[in-house]
C-alpha positions in Angstrom: 55.8 55.1 -51.2 52.8 55.2 -48.9 52.3 58.4 -46.6 52.4 58.0 -42.8 48.6 58.9 -42.8 48.1 56.0 -45.1 49.9 53.6 -43.0 47.9 54.6 -40.0 44.5 54.2 -42.0 45.7 50.7 -43.0 46.5 49.7 -39.6 43.3 51.0 -38.3 41.4 49.0 -40.9 43.3 45.9 -39.7 42.6 46.3 -36.1 39.0 46.9 -36.9 38.7 43.7 -38.9 40.5 41.8 -35.9 38.1 43.1 -33.7 35.1 42.3 -36.0 36.2 38.8 -36.2 36.8 38.6 -32.4 33.1 39.8 -31.7 31.8 37.1 -34.3 33.8 34.4 -32.5 32.5 35.4 -29.1 28.9 35.7 -30.4 29.2 32.1 -31.8 30.4 30.8 -28.4 27.5 32.5 -26.7 25.1 30.9 -29.1 26.7 27.5 -28.8 26.2 28.1 -25.0 22.7 28.9 -25.3 21.9 26.0 -27.6 23.6 23.4 -25.0 21.8 25.0 -22.2 18.3 24.6 -23.8 19.2 21.1 -24.9 19.9 20.0 -21.0 17.0 21.9 -19.8 15.0 20.0 -22.2 16.5 16.7 -21.2 15.8 17.4 -17.6 12.2 18.3 -18.3 11.7 15.1 -20.2 13.3 13.0 -17.5 10.9 14.6 -15.0 7.9 14.1 -17.2 8.9 10.3 -17.6 9.1 10.1 -13.6 5.6 11.6 -13.3 4.1 9.5 -15.9 5.3 6.4 -14.3 4.1 7.1 -11.2 7.2 8.5 -9.7 8.7 5.2 -8.2 9.2 1.5 -8.8 6.6 0.0 -6.8 3.3 1.4 -8.2 3.0 3.9 -5.3 3.4 1.4 -2.4 5.7 0.4 0.3 4.6 -3.2 -0.2 6.8 -3.3 -3.2 4.6 -6.3 -4.7 4.4 -5.6 -8.6 2.2 -2.5 -8.8 -0.4 -3.4 -6.1 -1.5 -0.9 -3.7 0.4 -0.1 -0.7 0.0 -2.3 2.4 0.6 0.4 4.8 -2.1 2.5 6.3 -2.6 5.2 9.1 -5.6 4.8 11.4 -7.1 8.2 12.6 -8.2 8.7 16.0 -11.8 9.7 16.9 -13.9 6.9 15.2 -17.3 6.1 16.6 -19.2 3.0 16.1 -22.8 2.0 17.2 -23.1 -0.1 20.4 -24.3 -3.6 20.2 -27.9 -3.9 18.8 -27.9 -7.5 17.8 -25.4 -10.1 19.4 -27.0 -13.2 17.9 -24.6 -14.5 15.2 -27.0 -15.5 12.4 -29.2 -12.4 13.0 -26.2 -10.1 13.0 -25.2 -11.3 9.7 -28.7 -11.1 8.2 -29.1 -7.5 9.5 -25.6 -6.4 7.9 -26.2 -8.6 4.5 -22.9 -10.5 5.5 -22.1 -14.1 4.5 -20.1 -16.4 6.6 -18.0 -18.4 3.9 -16.2 -21.8 4.9 -13.4 -23.6 3.3 -12.2 -27.1 4.1 -8.6 -27.8 3.9 -7.3 -31.1 5.5 -3.7 -31.0 6.5 -3.6 -27.0 6.5 -1.0 -26.7 9.3 2.2 -27.4 7.5 4.9 -25.1 8.2 7.0 -23.6 5.1 9.6 -21.0 4.5 8.4 -20.3 1.0 5.4 -18.2 -0.3 2.1 -19.6 -0.3 -0.6 -19.2 -2.7 -3.9 -19.3 -0.7 -7.2 -20.5 -2.0 -9.2 -17.7 -0.4 -8.3 -13.7 -0.4 -7.7 -13.2 2.4 -6.6 -16.3 3.6 -8.5 -18.2 6.5 -6.6 -21.5 6.7 -3.5 -23.0 5.0 0.4 -23.5 5.2 2.4 -20.8 7.0 5.7 -19.7 8.2 6.9 -21.1 11.6 7.0 -17.4 13.0 3.9 -15.5 13.8 3.5 -11.8 14.7 2.2 -10.5 18.2 -1.7 -9.3 18.5 -1.8 -5.8 17.4 -3.3 -3.4 15.1 -0.8 -3.0 12.2 -0.2 0.0 10.0 2.2 -2.2 7.8 1.2 -5.7 7.2 3.4 -8.4 8.3 4.0 -11.2 5.9 0.8 -12.9 5.1 2.4 -16.3 5.8 3.3 -15.1 9.4 -0.1 -13.9 10.1 -1.8 -17.0 8.9 0.1 -18.8 11.9 -1.8 -16.7 14.2 -5.3 -18.3 12.8 -4.0 -21.5 13.6 -3.6 -20.2 17.3 -7.3 -19.2 17.3 -6.8 -15.5 16.5 -9.5 -13.5 14.5 -8.1 -11.5 11.8 -9.6 -8.3 10.6 -8.3 -7.2 7.1 -9.0 -3.6 5.9 -8.3 -2.1 2.6 -5.5 0.6 2.9 -7.3 2.9 0.4 -10.4 3.3 2.7 -11.6 6.4 3.8 -10.2 8.1 6.7 -13.6 8.0 8.6 -13.9 4.2 7.9 -10.3 3.5 9.1 -11.0 5.5 12.4 -14.2 3.4 13.0 -12.2 0.4 12.5 -9.5 1.5 14.9 -12.4 2.1 17.4 -13.6 -1.4 16.7 -10.4 -2.9 17.4 -9.8 -0.9 20.7 -13.1 -1.9 22.2 -12.1 -5.6 22.2 -8.5 -6.3 21.1 -8.3 -9.8 22.9 -6.8 -12.4 20.4 -7.6 -9.8 17.5 -5.1 -8.8 14.9 -6.0 -5.8 12.6 -3.9 -5.2 9.4 -4.2 -3.4 5.8 -4.5 -6.0 3.0 -4.1 -4.5 -0.5 -5.7 -7.6 -2.3 -9.2 -7.2 -0.8 -12.0 -6.4 -3.2 -14.5 -5.3 -0.2 -13.6 -2.7 2.2 -12.7 -5.2 4.7 -13.1 -9.0 5.5 -12.6 -11.0 8.8 -11.2 -14.6 9.0 -10.9 -17.2 11.6 -9.4 -20.9 11.6 -11.7 -23.3 13.5 -11.1 -26.8 14.4 -8.5 -28.8 12.4 -9.5 -28.1 8.9 -11.9 -25.3 8.3 -11.5 -21.7 7.5 -14.1 -18.9 7.9 -14.5 -15.7 6.2 -16.9 -13.1 6.9 -17.8 -11.0 3.9 -20.2 -8.0 3.7 -21.7 -6.2 0.7 -21.2 -2.8 2.2 -20.5 -1.3 5.7 -23.4 0.2 7.6 -24.3 0.4 11.3 -25.3 -3.2 11.4 -21.9 -4.3 10.0 -20.1 -3.8 13.4 -22.3 -6.2 15.2 -21.7 -9.0 12.4 -17.9 -8.3 13.1 -18.5 -8.5 16.9 -20.7 -11.6 16.4 -18.1 -13.4 14.3 -15.4 -12.7 16.7 -17.5 -13.8 19.7 -18.2 -17.2 17.8 -14.9 -18.2 16.1 -12.2 -16.4 18.5 -9.9 -19.3 20.2 -11.5 -22.0 18.2 -8.3 -22.8 16.1 -6.4 -26.0 16.4 -3.6 -24.6 18.8 -4.5 -22.4 21.7 -1.7 -19.9 22.2 -2.5 -17.5 25.2 
């Protein structure tokens, strides 16, 4: 028969064994928690990396949402300055600025539509268009192109600017618009290959586009001369 001392020792060993097993179980739980937390953290990091690599949004970085093209929104800073008129003659102004007056003949171009239009030139100078049209203004967010083309039919001159142009250049375009805004619309256009273009619809079936190789001090006279020559020459005059 075991002595009382031996019984106490056996109970002590049993208690120590239970405590050892309990500590091991707790340690396993802690380890599992650490592993789960690490997996979750890696998943979050991976998701963030995927978002950053994809550009951070669905529309290619633009409010236009047009399949990855640059945004058709812009902000025109204040304080832009442009030279005063030096050459008012149309041909001489274009030659000095190394600009071209491109023409497009499009008989029957005044058709109204409610569907999207693929225009022959970029930006458009003439063509089918929506029945509604926007007000004359300098736009930070471009109205639908098919609506803007309707204003060309009303004799407006459109000045299209690249939304990724420098702040200095955008400020200069704002100064140009404010200098003479009558029957002129200025708006961003992401599809432009040049820094800007100007368009006008003349007569029943002719579209004109002003294109310049670069923007210099002479460029502003070319735009002014283009406006003076073609403003209010569309097939429908709307005050």
